[in-house]
CHARMM internal coordinates of N, CA and C (Angstrom, degrees):
IC EDIT
DIST 1 N 1 CA 1.3960
DIST 1 CA 1 C 1.4983
ANGL 1 N 1 CA 1 C 107.48
DIST 1 C 2 N 1.3620
ANGL 1 CA 1 C 2 N 120.19
DIHE 1 N 1 CA 1 C 2 N 131.51
DIST 2 N 2 CA 1.3782
ANGL 1 C 2 N 2 CA 124.18
DIHE 1 CA 1 C 2 N 2 CA 176.37
DIST 2 CA 2 C 1.4528
ANGL 2 N 2 CA 2 C 120.14
DIHE 1 C 2 N 2 CA 2 C -54.86
DIST 2 C 3 N 1.3526
ANGL 2 CA 2 C 3 N 118.33
DIHE 2 N 2 CA 2 C 3 N -47.71
DIST 3 N 3 CA 1.4781
ANGL 2 C 3 N 3 CA 123.66
DIHE 2 CA 2 C 3 N 3 CA -177.09
DIST 3 CA 3 C 1.5094
ANGL 3 N 3 CA 3 C 109.01
DIHE 2 C 3 N 3 CA 3 C -72.07
DIST 3 C 4 N 1.3898
ANGL 3 CA 3 C 4 N 119.66
DIHE 3 N 3 CA 3 C 4 N -33.16
DIST 4 N 4 CA 1.3830
ANGL 3 C 4 N 4 CA 120.63
DIHE 3 CA 3 C 4 N 4 CA -177.18
DIST 4 CA 4 C 1.5458
ANGL 4 N 4 CA 4 C 109.86
DIHE 3 C 4 N 4 CA 4 C -68.58
DIST 4 C 5 N 1.3110
ANGL 4 CA 4 C 5 N 119.58
DIHE 4 N 4 CA 4 C 5 N -37.46
DIST 5 N 5 CA 1.4947
ANGL 4 C 5 N 5 CA 122.71
DIHE 4 CA 4 C 5 N 5 CA 178.28
DIST 5 CA 5 C 1.3338
ANGL 5 N 5 CA 5 C 106.55
DIHE 4 C 5 N 5 CA 5 C -70.96
DIST 5 C 6 N 1.2380
ANGL 5 CA 5 C 6 N 125.31
DIHE 5 N 5 CA 5 C 6 N -47.88
DIST 6 N 6 CA 1.5378
ANGL 5 C 6 N 6 CA 126.33
DIHE 5 CA 5 C 6 N 6 CA 174.96
DIST 6 CA 6 C 1.5976
ANGL 6 N 6 CA 6 C 112.50
DIHE 5 C 6 N 6 CA 6 C -48.41
DIST 6 C 7 N 1.3171
ANGL 6 CA 6 C 7 N 107.60
DIHE 6 N 6 CA 6 C 7 N -59.05
DIST 7 N 7 CA 1.4691
ANGL 6 C 7 N 7 CA 114.58
DIHE 6 CA 6 C 7 N 7 CA -179.39
DIST 7 CA 7 C 1.4692
ANGL 7 N 7 CA 7 C 118.62
DIHE 6 C 7 N 7 CA 7 C -62.19
DIST 7 C 8 N 1.2636
ANGL 7 CA 7 C 8 N 115.46
DIHE 7 N 7 CA 7 C 8 N -30.31
DIST 8 N 8 CA 1.5954
ANGL 7 C 8 N 8 CA 122.15
DIHE 7 CA 7 C 8 N 8 CA 174.21
DIST 8 CA 8 C 1.3883
ANGL 8 N 8 CA 8 C 106.35
DIHE 7 C 8 N 8 CA 8 C -65.40
DIST 8 C 9 N 1.3198
ANGL 8 CA 8 C 9 N 119.80
DIHE 8 N 8 CA 8 C 9 N -59.41
DIST 9 N 9 CA 1.4595
ANGL 8 C 9 N 9 CA 126.24
DIHE 8 CA 8 C 9 N 9 CA -178.22
DIST 9 CA 9 C 1.4776
ANGL 9 N 9 CA 9 C 111.76
DIHE 8 C 9 N 9 CA 9 C -51.27
DIST 9 C 10 N 1.4068
ANGL 9 CA 9 C 10 N 112.92
DIHE 9 N 9 CA 9 C 10 N -51.48
DIST 10 N 10 CA 1.4629
ANGL 9 C 10 N 10 CA 117.41
DIHE 9 CA 9 C 10 N 10 CA 178.70
DIST 10 CA 10 C 1.4602
ANGL 10 N 10 CA 10 C 113.88
DIHE 9 C 10 N 10 CA 10 C -53.77
DIST 10 C 11 N 1.3630
ANGL 10 CA 10 C 11 N 114.54
DIHE 10 N 10 CA 10 C 11 N -48.08
DIST 11 N 11 CA 1.6098
ANGL 10 C 11 N 11 CA 118.40
DIHE 10 CA 10 C 11 N 11 CA -178.15
DIST 11 CA 11 C 1.4323
ANGL 11 N 11 CA 11 C 109.34
DIHE 10 C 11 N 11 CA 11 C -54.88
DIST 11 C 12 N 1.5079
ANGL 11 CA 11 C 12 N 114.90
DIHE 11 N 11 CA 11 C 12 N -43.94
DIST 12 N 12 CA 1.5236
ANGL 11 C 12 N 12 CA 118.82
DIHE 11 CA 11 C 12 N 12 CA -170.81
DIST 12 CA 12 C 1.4974
ANGL 12 N 12 CA 12 C 105.79
DIHE 11 C 12 N 12 CA 12 C -66.88
DIST 12 C 13 N 1.3898
ANGL 12 CA 12 C 13 N 121.10
DIHE 12 N 12 CA 12 C 13 N -27.98
DIST 13 N 13 CA 1.4420
ANGL 12 C 13 N 13 CA 118.68
DIHE 12 CA 12 C 13 N 13 CA -171.20
DIST 13 CA 13 C 1.5456
ANGL 13 N 13 CA 13 C 107.38
DIHE 12 C 13 N 13 CA 13 C -107.75
DIST 13 C 14 N 1.3060
ANGL 13 CA 13 C 14 N 121.19
DIHE 13 N 13 CA 13 C 14 N 12.30
DIST 14 N 14 CA 1.4746
ANGL 13 C 14 N 14 CA 125.56
DIHE 13 CA 13 C 14 N 14 CA 177.25
DIST 14 CA 14 C 1.6251
ANGL 14 N 14 CA 14 C 105.44
DIHE 13 C 14 N 14 CA 14 C 53.07
DIST 14 C 15 N 1.1544
ANGL 14 CA 14 C 15 N 113.38
DIHE 14 N 14 CA 14 C 15 N 50.66
DIST 15 N 15 CA 1.6264
ANGL 14 C 15 N 15 CA 124.48
DIHE 14 CA 14 C 15 N 15 CA 178.33
DIST 15 CA 15 C 1.4368
ANGL 15 N 15 CA 15 C 104.83
DIHE 14 C 15 N 15 CA 15 C -129.55
DIST 15 C 16 N 1.3309
ANGL 15 CA 15 C 16 N 109.28
DIHE 15 N 15 CA 15 C 16 N 172.67
DIST 16 N 16 CA 1.5362
ANGL 15 C 16 N 16 CA 122.06
DIHE 15 CA 15 C 16 N 16 CA 178.40
DIST 16 CA 16 C 1.5484
ANGL 16 N 16 CA 16 C 102.29
DIHE 15 C 16 N 16 CA 16 C -95.92
DIST 16 C 17 N 1.4601
ANGL 16 CA 16 C 17 N 118.53
DIHE 16 N 16 CA 16 C 17 N 154.34
DIST 17 N 17 CA 1.3903
ANGL 16 C 17 N 17 CA 125.01
DIHE 16 CA 16 C 17 N 17 CA 177.25
DIST 17 CA 17 C 1.5028
ANGL 17 N 17 CA 17 C 112.29
DIHE 16 C 17 N 17 CA 17 C -49.92
DIST 17 C 18 N 1.4701
ANGL 17 CA 17 C 18 N 109.40
DIHE 17 N 17 CA 17 C 18 N -43.90
DIST 18 N 18 CA 1.3780
ANGL 17 C 18 N 18 CA 120.25
DIHE 17 CA 17 C 18 N 18 CA -172.62
DIST 18 CA 18 C 1.6119
ANGL 18 N 18 CA 18 C 108.89
DIHE 17 C 18 N 18 CA 18 C -66.35
DIST 18 C 19 N 1.3800
ANGL 18 CA 18 C 19 N 114.88
DIHE 18 N 18 CA 18 C 19 N -40.84
DIST 19 N 19 CA 1.4827
ANGL 18 C 19 N 19 CA 116.20
DIHE 18 CA 18 C 19 N 19 CA 178.59
DIST 19 CA 19 C 1.5665
ANGL 19 N 19 CA 19 C 110.05
DIHE 18 C 19 N 19 CA 19 C -66.78
DIST 19 C 20 N 1.2772
ANGL 19 CA 19 C 20 N 117.28
DIHE 19 N 19 CA 19 C 20 N -34.48
DIST 20 N 20 CA 1.5088
ANGL 19 C 20 N 20 CA 115.84
DIHE 19 CA 19 C 20 N 20 CA 174.45
DIST 20 CA 20 C 1.4599
ANGL 20 N 20 CA 20 C 112.86
DIHE 19 C 20 N 20 CA 20 C -68.42
DIST 20 C 21 N 1.2710
ANGL 20 CA 20 C 21 N 122.82
DIHE 20 N 20 CA 20 C 21 N -38.53
DIST 21 N 21 CA 1.5250
ANGL 20 C 21 N 21 CA 126.30
DIHE 20 CA 20 C 21 N 21 CA -178.78
DIST 21 CA 21 C 1.5021
ANGL 21 N 21 CA 21 C 105.78
DIHE 20 C 21 N 21 CA 21 C -67.65
DIST 21 C 22 N 1.2442
ANGL 21 CA 21 C 22 N 122.35
DIHE 21 N 21 CA 21 C 22 N -43.57
DIST 22 N 22 CA 1.5338
ANGL 21 C 22 N 22 CA 126.14
DIHE 21 CA 21 C 22 N 22 CA 177.30
DIST 22 CA 22 C 1.6238
ANGL 22 N 22 CA 22 C 113.34
DIHE 21 C 22 N 22 CA 22 C -62.87
DIST 22 C 23 N 1.3290
ANGL 22 CA 22 C 23 N 109.39
DIHE 22 N 22 CA 22 C 23 N -43.78
DIST 23 N 23 CA 1.4868
ANGL 22 C 23 N 23 CA 118.52
DIHE 22 CA 22 C 23 N 23 CA 179.91
DIST 23 CA 23 C 1.4833
ANGL 23 N 23 CA 23 C 106.14
DIHE 22 C 23 N 23 CA 23 C -66.62
DIST 23 C 24 N 1.3562
ANGL 23 CA 23 C 24 N 118.27
DIHE 23 N 23 CA 23 C 24 N -42.82
DIST 24 N 24 CA 1.5073
ANGL 23 C 24 N 24 CA 119.46
DIHE 23 CA 23 C 24 N 24 CA -177.03
DIST 24 CA 24 C 1.6128
ANGL 24 N 24 CA 24 C 108.40
DIHE 23 C 24 N 24 CA 24 C -61.60
DIST 24 C 25 N 1.3332
ANGL 24 CA 24 C 25 N 111.74
DIHE 24 N 24 CA 24 C 25 N -46.97
DIST 25 N 25 CA 1.4102
ANGL 24 C 25 N 25 CA 110.46
DIHE 24 CA 24 C 25 N 25 CA -178.09
DIST 25 CA 25 C 1.4756
ANGL 25 N 25 CA 25 C 117.15
DIHE 24 C 25 N 25 CA 25 C -66.13
DIST 25 C 26 N 1.3835
ANGL 25 CA 25 C 26 N 114.00
DIHE 25 N 25 CA 25 C 26 N -28.90
DIST 26 N 26 CA 1.5037
ANGL 25 C 26 N 26 CA 121.47
DIHE 25 CA 25 C 26 N 26 CA 179.26
DIST 26 CA 26 C 1.5714
ANGL 26 N 26 CA 26 C 108.32
DIHE 25 C 26 N 26 CA 26 C -71.81
DIST 26 C 27 N 1.1897
ANGL 26 CA 26 C 27 N 118.07
DIHE 26 N 26 CA 26 C 27 N -33.00
DIST 27 N 27 CA 1.6485
ANGL 26 C 27 N 27 CA 127.80
DIHE 26 CA 26 C 27 N 27 CA 174.78
DIST 27 CA 27 C 1.4758
ANGL 27 N 27 CA 27 C 111.10
DIHE 26 C 27 N 27 CA 27 C -71.66
DIST 27 C 28 N 1.2820
ANGL 27 CA 27 C 28 N 115.24
DIHE 27 N 27 CA 27 C 28 N -28.29
DIST 28 N 28 CA 1.5675
ANGL 27 C 28 N 28 CA 117.29
DIHE 27 CA 27 C 28 N 28 CA -177.51
DIST 28 CA 28 C 1.4429
ANGL 28 N 28 CA 28 C 112.15
DIHE 27 C 28 N 28 CA 28 C -58.43
DIST 28 C 29 N 1.3622
ANGL 28 CA 28 C 29 N 114.94
DIHE 28 N 28 CA 28 C 29 N -55.17
DIST 29 N 29 CA 1.3764
ANGL 28 C 29 N 29 CA 121.65
DIHE 28 CA 28 C 29 N 29 CA -170.85
DIST 29 CA 29 C 1.5346
ANGL 29 N 29 CA 29 C 110.50
DIHE 28 C 29 N 29 CA 29 C -148.82
DIST 29 C 30 N 1.3632
ANGL 29 CA 29 C 30 N 119.77
DIHE 29 N 29 CA 29 C 30 N 137.92
DIST 30 N 30 CA 1.4404
ANGL 29 C 30 N 30 CA 126.81
DIHE 29 CA 29 C 30 N 30 CA -175.24
DIST 30 CA 30 C 1.4937
ANGL 30 N 30 CA 30 C 108.46
DIHE 29 C 30 N 30 CA 30 C -70.47
DIST 30 C 31 N 1.2392
ANGL 30 CA 30 C 31 N 118.47
DIHE 30 N 30 CA 30 C 31 N -14.72
DIST 31 N 31 CA 1.5347
ANGL 30 C 31 N 31 CA 120.53
DIHE 30 CA 30 C 31 N 31 CA -175.61
DIST 31 CA 31 C 1.4397
ANGL 31 N 31 CA 31 C 114.54
DIHE 30 C 31 N 31 CA 31 C -101.89
DIST 31 C 32 N 1.3708
ANGL 31 CA 31 C 32 N 117.87
DIHE 31 N 31 CA 31 C 32 N 18.89
DIST 32 N 32 CA 1.4083
ANGL 31 C 32 N 32 CA 126.41
DIHE 31 CA 31 C 32 N 32 CA 176.62
DIST 32 CA 32 C 1.4940
ANGL 32 N 32 CA 32 C 111.19
DIHE 31 C 32 N 32 CA 32 C -93.38
DIST 32 C 33 N 1.3276
ANGL 32 CA 32 C 33 N 115.46
DIHE 32 N 32 CA 32 C 33 N 126.69
DIST 33 N 33 CA 1.5144
ANGL 32 C 33 N 33 CA 121.81
DIHE 32 CA 32 C 33 N 33 CA 176.29
DIST 33 CA 33 C 1.4681
ANGL 33 N 33 CA 33 C 104.98
DIHE 32 C 33 N 33 CA 33 C -115.19
DIST 33 C 34 N 1.2919
ANGL 33 CA 33 C 34 N 118.93
DIHE 33 N 33 CA 33 C 34 N 115.84
DIST 34 N 34 CA 1.4178
ANGL 33 C 34 N 34 CA 123.04
DIHE 33 CA 33 C 34 N 34 CA 178.06
DIST 34 CA 34 C 1.6325
ANGL 34 N 34 CA 34 C 107.53
DIHE 33 C 34 N 34 CA 34 C -97.36
DIST 34 C 35 N 1.3621
ANGL 34 CA 34 C 35 N 109.14
DIHE 34 N 34 CA 34 C 35 N 141.53
DIST 35 N 35 CA 1.4123
ANGL 34 C 35 N 35 CA 116.10
DIHE 34 CA 34 C 35 N 35 CA -179.74
DIST 35 CA 35 C 1.5535
ANGL 35 N 35 CA 35 C 101.87
DIHE 34 C 35 N 35 CA 35 C -131.13
DIST 35 C 36 N 1.1959
ANGL 35 CA 35 C 36 N 128.40
DIHE 35 N 35 CA 35 C 36 N 75.69
DIST 36 N 36 CA 1.4299
ANGL 35 C 36 N 36 CA 131.13
DIHE 35 CA 35 C 36 N 36 CA 174.85
DIST 36 CA 36 C 1.4755
ANGL 36 N 36 CA 36 C 113.14
DIHE 35 C 36 N 36 CA 36 C -70.37
DIST 36 C 37 N 1.2697
ANGL 36 CA 36 C 37 N 114.91
DIHE 36 N 36 CA 36 C 37 N 130.78
DIST 37 N 37 CA 1.4968
ANGL 36 C 37 N 37 CA 117.15
DIHE 36 CA 36 C 37 N 37 CA -177.70
DIST 37 CA 37 C 1.5761
ANGL 37 N 37 CA 37 C 106.73
DIHE 36 C 37 N 37 CA 37 C -93.02
DIST 37 C 38 N 1.3814
ANGL 37 CA 37 C 38 N 113.18
DIHE 37 N 37 CA 37 C 38 N 155.97
DIST 38 N 38 CA 1.4084
ANGL 37 C 38 N 38 CA 115.09
DIHE 37 CA 37 C 38 N 38 CA 175.21
DIST 38 CA 38 C 1.4964
ANGL 38 N 38 CA 38 C 110.95
DIHE 37 C 38 N 38 CA 38 C -163.72
DIST 38 C 39 N 1.2564
ANGL 38 CA 38 C 39 N 120.22
DIHE 38 N 38 CA 38 C 39 N 155.21
DIST 39 N 39 CA 1.4072
ANGL 38 C 39 N 39 CA 121.00
DIHE 38 CA 38 C 39 N 39 CA 179.17
DIST 39 CA 39 C 1.5845
ANGL 39 N 39 CA 39 C 114.99
DIHE 38 C 39 N 39 CA 39 C -110.51
DIST 39 C 40 N 1.3387
ANGL 39 CA 39 C 40 N 112.46
DIHE 39 N 39 CA 39 C 40 N 7.20
DIST 40 N 40 CA 1.4606
ANGL 39 C 40 N 40 CA 114.85
DIHE 39 CA 39 C 40 N 40 CA 178.64
DIST 40 CA 40 C 1.4967
ANGL 40 N 40 CA 40 C 115.35
DIHE 39 C 40 N 40 CA 40 C -134.71
DIST 40 C 41 N 1.2346
ANGL 40 CA 40 C 41 N 120.51
DIHE 40 N 40 CA 40 C 41 N 138.74
DIST 41 N 41 CA 1.4541
ANGL 40 C 41 N 41 CA 124.69
DIHE 40 CA 40 C 41 N 41 CA 178.52
DIST 41 CA 41 C 1.4481
ANGL 41 N 41 CA 41 C 115.49
DIHE 40 C 41 N 41 CA 41 C -55.22
DIST 41 C 42 N 1.3133
ANGL 41 CA 41 C 42 N 119.94
DIHE 41 N 41 CA 41 C 42 N -35.43
DIST 42 N 42 CA 1.4764
ANGL 41 C 42 N 42 CA 125.23
DIHE 41 CA 41 C 42 N 42 CA 176.75
DIST 42 CA 42 C 1.6800
ANGL 42 N 42 CA 42 C 106.55
DIHE 41 C 42 N 42 CA 42 C -60.71
DIST 42 C 43 N 1.2119
ANGL 42 CA 42 C 43 N 108.04
DIHE 42 N 42 CA 42 C 43 N -51.91
DIST 43 N 43 CA 1.5382
ANGL 42 C 43 N 43 CA 110.12
DIHE 42 CA 42 C 43 N 43 CA 178.41
DIST 43 CA 43 C 1.4664
ANGL 43 N 43 CA 43 C 115.68
DIHE 42 C 43 N 43 CA 43 C -62.20
DIST 43 C 44 N 1.1762
ANGL 43 CA 43 C 44 N 119.89
DIHE 43 N 43 CA 43 C 44 N -31.47
DIST 44 N 44 CA 1.5551
ANGL 43 C 44 N 44 CA 128.98
DIHE 43 CA 43 C 44 N 44 CA 177.84
DIST 44 CA 44 C 1.5264
ANGL 44 N 44 CA 44 C 102.94
DIHE 43 C 44 N 44 CA 44 C -63.63
DIST 44 C 45 N 1.3893
ANGL 44 CA 44 C 45 N 123.67
DIHE 44 N 44 CA 44 C 45 N -46.76
DIST 45 N 45 CA 1.2904
ANGL 44 C 45 N 45 CA 124.64
DIHE 44 CA 44 C 45 N 45 CA -175.50
DIST 45 CA 45 C 1.5802
ANGL 45 N 45 CA 45 C 111.61
DIHE 44 C 45 N 45 CA 45 C -73.38
DIST 45 C 46 N 1.3652
ANGL 45 CA 45 C 46 N 116.51
DIHE 45 N 45 CA 45 C 46 N -29.94
DIST 46 N 46 CA 1.4571
ANGL 45 C 46 N 46 CA 119.28
DIHE 45 CA 45 C 46 N 46 CA 173.73
DIST 46 CA 46 C 1.4786
ANGL 46 N 46 CA 46 C 112.37
DIHE 45 C 46 N 46 CA 46 C -67.63
DIST 46 C 47 N 1.4174
ANGL 46 CA 46 C 47 N 115.91
DIHE 46 N 46 CA 46 C 47 N -41.47
DIST 47 N 47 CA 1.4280
ANGL 46 C 47 N 47 CA 127.67
DIHE 46 CA 46 C 47 N 47 CA 177.75
DIST 47 CA 47 C 1.5011
ANGL 47 N 47 CA 47 C 105.22
DIHE 46 C 47 N 47 CA 47 C -56.67
DIST 47 C 48 N 1.3235
ANGL 47 CA 47 C 48 N 121.38
DIHE 47 N 47 CA 47 C 48 N -56.24
DIST 48 N 48 CA 1.3390
ANGL 47 C 48 N 48 CA 126.42
DIHE 47 CA 47 C 48 N 48 CA -173.08
DIST 48 CA 48 C 1.5431
ANGL 48 N 48 CA 48 C 110.39
DIHE 47 C 48 N 48 CA 48 C -63.68
DIST 48 C 49 N 1.3158
ANGL 48 CA 48 C 49 N 124.51
DIHE 48 N 48 CA 48 C 49 N -32.91
DIST 49 N 49 CA 1.4465
ANGL 48 C 49 N 49 CA 125.33
DIHE 48 CA 48 C 49 N 49 CA 178.83
DIST 49 CA 49 C 1.4061
ANGL 49 N 49 CA 49 C 110.43
DIHE 48 C 49 N 49 CA 49 C -70.51
DIST 49 C 50 N 1.3091
ANGL 49 CA 49 C 50 N 125.62
DIHE 49 N 49 CA 49 C 50 N -13.27
DIST 50 N 50 CA 1.4778
ANGL 49 C 50 N 50 CA 125.90
DIHE 49 CA 49 C 50 N 50 CA 177.97
DIST 50 CA 50 C 1.4516
ANGL 50 N 50 CA 50 C 111.28
DIHE 49 C 50 N 50 CA 50 C -74.55
DIST 50 C 51 N 1.3988
ANGL 50 CA 50 C 51 N 123.53
DIHE 50 N 50 CA 50 C 51 N -18.44
DIST 51 N 51 CA 1.4266
ANGL 50 C 51 N 51 CA 125.63
DIHE 50 CA 50 C 51 N 51 CA 172.87
DIST 51 CA 51 C 1.5103
ANGL 51 N 51 CA 51 C 114.46
DIHE 50 C 51 N 51 CA 51 C -60.60
DIST 51 C 52 N 1.4925
ANGL 51 CA 51 C 52 N 112.29
DIHE 51 N 51 CA 51 C 52 N -29.44
DIST 52 N 52 CA 1.4650
ANGL 51 C 52 N 52 CA 113.48
DIHE 51 CA 51 C 52 N 52 CA -173.16
DIST 52 CA 52 C 1.5002
ANGL 52 N 52 CA 52 C 109.44
DIHE 51 C 52 N 52 CA 52 C -104.86
DIST 52 C 53 N 1.2463
ANGL 52 CA 52 C 53 N 117.33
DIHE 52 N 52 CA 52 C 53 N 8.71
DIST 53 N 53 CA 1.5831
ANGL 52 C 53 N 53 CA 124.85
DIHE 52 CA 52 C 53 N 53 CA -175.33
DIST 53 CA 53 C 1.6243
ANGL 53 N 53 CA 53 C 100.10
DIHE 52 C 53 N 53 CA 53 C -84.31
DIST 53 C 54 N 1.2778
ANGL 53 CA 53 C 54 N 108.03
DIHE 53 N 53 CA 53 C 54 N 120.21
DIST 54 N 54 CA 1.5454
ANGL 53 C 54 N 54 CA 115.43
DIHE 53 CA 53 C 54 N 54 CA 175.27
DIST 54 CA 54 C 1.5646
ANGL 54 N 54 CA 54 C 104.53
DIHE 53 C 54 N 54 CA 54 C -96.91
DIST 54 C 55 N 1.2705
ANGL 54 CA 54 C 55 N 118.27
DIHE 54 N 54 CA 54 C 55 N 124.00
DIST 55 N 55 CA 1.5104
ANGL 54 C 55 N 55 CA 120.13
DIHE 54 CA 54 C 55 N 55 CA 177.80
DIST 55 CA 55 C 1.5640
ANGL 55 N 55 CA 55 C 102.50
DIHE 54 C 55 N 55 CA 55 C -90.33
DIST 55 C 56 N 1.3946
ANGL 55 CA 55 C 56 N 115.56
DIHE 55 N 55 CA 55 C 56 N 141.08
DIST 56 N 56 CA 1.4390
ANGL 55 C 56 N 56 CA 116.11
DIHE 55 CA 55 C 56 N 56 CA 172.32
DIST 56 CA 56 C 1.5155
ANGL 56 N 56 CA 56 C 110.60
DIHE 55 C 56 N 56 CA 56 C -77.88
DIST 56 C 57 N 1.2410
ANGL 56 CA 56 C 57 N 114.59
DIHE 56 N 56 CA 56 C 57 N 166.40
DIST 57 N 57 CA 1.4957
ANGL 56 C 57 N 57 CA 121.00
DIHE 56 CA 56 C 57 N 57 CA -173.09
DIST 57 CA 57 C 1.4890
ANGL 57 N 57 CA 57 C 109.86
DIHE 56 C 57 N 57 CA 57 C -65.28
DIST 57 C 58 N 1.3596
ANGL 57 CA 57 C 58 N 120.57
DIHE 57 N 57 CA 57 C 58 N -32.40
DIST 58 N 58 CA 1.5356
ANGL 57 C 58 N 58 CA 121.75
DIHE 57 CA 57 C 58 N 58 CA 177.72
DIST 58 CA 58 C 1.5605
ANGL 58 N 58 CA 58 C 107.50
DIHE 57 C 58 N 58 CA 58 C -71.12
DIST 58 C 59 N 1.3521
ANGL 58 CA 58 C 59 N 118.59
DIHE 58 N 58 CA 58 C 59 N -34.91
DIST 59 N 59 CA 1.4795
ANGL 58 C 59 N 59 CA 114.50
DIHE 58 CA 58 C 59 N 59 CA -178.67
DIST 59 CA 59 C 1.4492
ANGL 59 N 59 CA 59 C 109.53
DIHE 58 C 59 N 59 CA 59 C -71.87
DIST 59 C 60 N 1.4070
ANGL 59 CA 59 C 60 N 122.87
DIHE 59 N 59 CA 59 C 60 N -37.74
DIST 60 N 60 CA 1.4449
ANGL 59 C 60 N 60 CA 125.63
DIHE 59 CA 59 C 60 N 60 CA 176.51
DIST 60 CA 60 C 1.4665
ANGL 60 N 60 CA 60 C 112.73
DIHE 59 C 60 N 60 CA 60 C -57.15
DIST 60 C 61 N 1.3135
ANGL 60 CA 60 C 61 N 111.69
DIHE 60 N 60 CA 60 C 61 N -46.15
DIST 61 N 61 CA 1.5679
ANGL 60 C 61 N 61 CA 118.35
DIHE 60 CA 60 C 61 N 61 CA 176.97
DIST 61 CA 61 C 1.3976
ANGL 61 N 61 CA 61 C 111.42
DIHE 60 C 61 N 61 CA 61 C -55.49
DIST 61 C 62 N 1.3989
ANGL 61 CA 61 C 62 N 120.43
DIHE 61 N 61 CA 61 C 62 N -51.09
DIST 62 N 62 CA 1.4613
ANGL 61 C 62 N 62 CA 126.62
DIHE 61 CA 61 C 62 N 62 CA -178.83
DIST 62 CA 62 C 1.5439
ANGL 62 N 62 CA 62 C 105.70
DIHE 61 C 62 N 62 CA 62 C -60.54
DIST 62 C 63 N 1.3464
ANGL 62 CA 62 C 63 N 121.40
DIHE 62 N 62 CA 62 C 63 N -42.32
DIST 63 N 63 CA 1.4344
ANGL 62 C 63 N 63 CA 116.56
DIHE 62 CA 62 C 63 N 63 CA -173.14
DIST 63 CA 63 C 1.5795
ANGL 63 N 63 CA 63 C 110.95
DIHE 62 C 63 N 63 CA 63 C -74.01
DIST 63 C 64 N 1.3703
ANGL 63 CA 63 C 64 N 111.50
DIHE 63 N 63 CA 63 C 64 N -35.93
DIST 64 N 64 CA 1.3752
ANGL 63 C 64 N 64 CA 120.96
DIHE 63 CA 63 C 64 N 64 CA 175.43
DIST 64 CA 64 C 1.5075
ANGL 64 N 64 CA 64 C 117.10
DIHE 63 C 64 N 64 CA 64 C -51.92
DIST 64 C 65 N 1.4594
ANGL 64 CA 64 C 65 N 111.33
DIHE 64 N 64 CA 64 C 65 N -27.10
DIST 65 N 65 CA 1.4806
ANGL 64 C 65 N 65 CA 119.62
DIHE 64 CA 64 C 65 N 65 CA -171.60
DIST 65 CA 65 C 1.5988
ANGL 65 N 65 CA 65 C 106.76
DIHE 64 C 65 N 65 CA 65 C -89.04
DIST 65 C 66 N 1.4085
ANGL 65 CA 65 C 66 N 116.82
DIHE 65 N 65 CA 65 C 66 N -1.88
DIST 66 N 66 CA 1.4748
ANGL 65 C 66 N 66 CA 113.46
DIHE 65 CA 65 C 66 N 66 CA 179.13
DIST 66 CA 66 C 1.5421
ANGL 66 N 66 CA 66 C 108.30
DIHE 65 C 66 N 66 CA 66 C -68.43
DIST 66 C 67 N 1.3005
ANGL 66 CA 66 C 67 N 113.87
DIHE 66 N 66 CA 66 C 67 N 132.42
DIST 67 N 67 CA 1.4239
ANGL 66 C 67 N 67 CA 123.62
DIHE 66 CA 66 C 67 N 67 CA 172.33
DIST 67 CA 67 C 1.6073
ANGL 67 N 67 CA 67 C 110.23
DIHE 66 C 67 N 67 CA 67 C -69.21
DIST 67 C 68 N 1.3231
ANGL 67 CA 67 C 68 N 113.33
DIHE 67 N 67 CA 67 C 68 N 125.71
DIST 68 N 68 CA 1.4778
ANGL 67 C 68 N 68 CA 120.25
DIHE 67 CA 67 C 68 N 68 CA -176.75
DIST 68 CA 68 C 1.4007
ANGL 68 N 68 CA 68 C 113.18
DIHE 67 C 68 N 68 CA 68 C -90.85
END
COOR INIT
IC SEED 1 N 1 CA 1 C
IC BUILD
C-alpha cells in the first residue's frame, strides 16, 4: 500500500510522509523541479526541508516498488 510505505519510511527517518515523497522525487532525477503548494508557513518549511533529506538506498528501493 502506497501510504503505508511512505509512512513507514517517514517514521524511520523522523520525517513526514510528504517530506519523504518530495525527497524521493528529487532523488529520482536531477531535472525534476517540484512546486508543492501550501497554505501554511509551517507546511512551507516542511516542504523546504525535504530538499536536504537524504533517503538511504533501502528506502528508495521500497518507494520505487510502489505501484503507480
